[in-house]
C-alpha atoms as a printed R data frame, in Angstrom:
   type eleno elety resid chain resno      x       y       z
1  ATOM     1    CA   MET     A     1 75.319 -61.040 120.322
2  ATOM     2    CA   ASN     A     2 73.549 -59.874 117.161
3  ATOM     3    CA   TYR     A     3 69.802 -60.083 117.302
4  ATOM     4    CA   GLU     A     4 67.743 -61.179 114.344
5  ATOM     5    CA   TYR     A     5 64.364 -59.480 114.111
6  ATOM     6    CA   THR     A     6 61.850 -61.230 111.900
7  ATOM     7    CA   ASP     A     7 59.944 -59.598 109.085
8  ATOM     8    CA   GLU     A     8 56.805 -60.469 111.052
9  ATOM     9    CA   ILE     A     9 57.806 -58.258 113.986
10 ATOM    10    CA   LYS     A    10 58.884 -55.442 111.675
11 ATOM    11    CA   THR     A    11 55.495 -55.639 109.946
12 ATOM    12    CA   ARG     A    12 53.790 -55.550 113.343
13 ATOM    13    CA   LEU     A    13 55.711 -52.388 114.252
14 ATOM    14    CA   ARG     A    14 54.829 -50.739 110.950
15 ATOM    15    CA   ARG     A    15 51.185 -51.480 111.704
16 ATOM    16    CA   ILE     A    16 51.601 -49.809 115.111
17 ATOM    17    CA   GLU     A    17 53.211 -46.834 113.393
18 ATOM    18    CA   GLY     A    18 50.115 -46.568 111.189
19 ATOM    19    CA   GLN     A    19 47.860 -46.764 114.233
20 ATOM    20    CA   VAL     A    20 49.755 -43.877 115.856
21 ATOM    21    CA   ARG     A    21 49.361 -41.800 112.694
22 ATOM    22    CA   GLY     A    22 45.657 -42.621 112.832
23 ATOM    23    CA   VAL     A    23 45.445 -41.357 116.414
24 ATOM    24    CA   LEU     A    24 47.123 -38.108 115.387
25 ATOM    25    CA   ARG     A    25 44.653 -37.769 112.529
26 ATOM    26    CA   LEU     A    26 41.743 -38.268 114.942
27 ATOM    27    CA   MET     A    27 43.173 -35.538 117.170
28 ATOM    28    CA   GLU     A    28 43.666 -33.170 114.238
29 ATOM    29    CA   GLU     A    29 40.059 -33.798 113.206
30 ATOM    30    CA   GLY     A    30 38.901 -32.938 116.727
31 ATOM    31    CA   LYS     A    31 37.399 -36.372 117.417
32 ATOM    32    CA   SER     A    32 36.143 -37.214 120.871
33 ATOM    33    CA   CYS     A    33 38.323 -38.192 123.794
34 ATOM    34    CA   LYS     A    34 36.598 -41.588 123.795
35 ATOM    35    CA   GLU     A    35 37.661 -42.306 120.193
36 ATOM    36    CA   VAL     A    36 41.232 -41.134 120.757
37 ATOM    37    CA   VAL     A    37 41.642 -43.130 123.967
38 ATOM    38    CA   ALA     A    38 40.160 -46.247 122.350
39 ATOM    39    CA   GLN     A    39 42.722 -46.047 119.546
40 ATOM    40    CA   LEU     A    40 45.570 -45.334 121.975
41 ATOM    41    CA   SER     A    41 44.538 -48.420 123.937
42 ATOM    42    CA   ALA     A    42 44.775 -50.434 120.727
43 ATOM    43    CA   VAL     A    43 48.279 -49.022 120.164
44 ATOM    44    CA   ARG     A    44 49.280 -49.963 123.704
45 ATOM    45    CA   ASN     A    45 47.948 -53.508 123.319
46 ATOM    46    CA   ALA     A    46 49.737 -53.931 120.007
47 ATOM    47    CA   SER     A    47 52.964 -52.616 121.560
48 ATOM    48    CA   ASP     A    48 52.656 -55.018 124.486
49 ATOM    49    CA   LYS     A    49 52.254 -57.941 122.090
50 ATOM    50    CA   ALA     A    50 55.278 -56.794 120.089
51 ATOM    51    CA   ILE     A    51 57.377 -56.573 123.248
52 ATOM    52    CA   ALA     A    52 56.317 -60.062 124.305
53 ATOM    53    CA   GLN     A    53 57.117 -61.474 120.878
54 ATOM    54    CA   ILE     A    54 60.540 -59.824 120.758
55 ATOM    55    CA   VAL     A    55 61.461 -61.065 124.245
56 ATOM    56    CA   ALA     A    56 60.191 -64.582 123.510
57 ATOM    57    CA   GLU     A    57 62.056 -64.893 120.228
58 ATOM    58    CA   ASN     A    58 65.237 -63.458 121.718
59 ATOM    59    CA   LEU     A    59 64.987 -65.723 124.743
60 ATOM    60    CA   GLN     A    60 64.620 -68.743 122.515
61 ATOM    61    CA   GLN     A    61 67.710 -67.768 120.485
62 ATOM    62    CA   CYS     A    62 69.748 -67.092 123.622
63 ATOM    63    CA   ILE     A    63 68.708 -70.313 125.359
64 ATOM    64    CA   LEU     A    64 69.692 -72.386 122.341
65 ATOM    65    CA   ALA     A    65 73.068 -70.639 122.193
66 ATOM    66    CA   GLU     A    66 73.681 -71.087 125.922
67 ATOM    67    CA   GLN     A    67 72.676 -74.742 125.820
68 ATOM    68    CA   ALA     A    68 74.998 -75.340 122.869
69 ATOM    69    CA   ALA     A    69 77.801 -73.798 124.930
70 ATOM    70    CA   GLY     A    70 76.887 -76.016 127.892
71 ATOM    71    CA   ASN     A    71 75.884 -73.098 130.101
72 ATOM    72    CA   ASP     A    72 73.004 -72.724 132.567
73 ATOM    73    CA   THR     A    73 69.997 -70.850 131.183
74 ATOM    74    CA   GLY     A    74 68.229 -70.058 134.451
75 ATOM    75    CA   LYS     A    75 69.700 -66.576 134.792
76 ATOM    76    CA   MET     A    76 68.719 -65.741 131.235
77 ATOM    77    CA   VAL     A    77 65.099 -66.786 131.793
78 ATOM    78    CA   LYS     A    78 64.977 -64.695 134.962
79 ATOM    79    CA   GLU     A    79 66.301 -61.649 133.074
80 ATOM    80    CA   ALA     A    80 63.676 -62.128 130.344
81 ATOM    81    CA   VAL     A    81 60.883 -62.244 132.912
82 ATOM    82    CA   GLU     A    82 62.217 -59.106 134.595
83 ATOM    83    CA   LEU     A    83 62.327 -57.371 131.219
84 ATOM    84    CA   LEU     A    84 58.683 -58.232 130.587
85 ATOM    85    CA   VAL     A    85 57.667 -57.032 134.042
86 ATOM    86    CA   LYS     A    86 59.590 -53.791 133.604
87 ATOM    87    CA   SER     A    87 57.894 -53.142 130.248
88 ATOM    88    CA   ARG     A    88 54.501 -53.033 131.945
């Protein structure tokens, strides 16, 4: 199955990319551990939200396709939950 990723999620990932560059800049400037860790935490939170959004959107697409085919969606939901748990 081909997955469609929205412009919104791509924009979110570009923002994360910018945050990572910012962390590197802080490190190159010799900023404190506290500042670097705070920014890395922001990157992690943004990444977690991106993962959740990608799984949710994909799950929605897959459920609609499975329902249209008359198939059970329970296994798919279980796999999505496991994917989210594994990403933590």
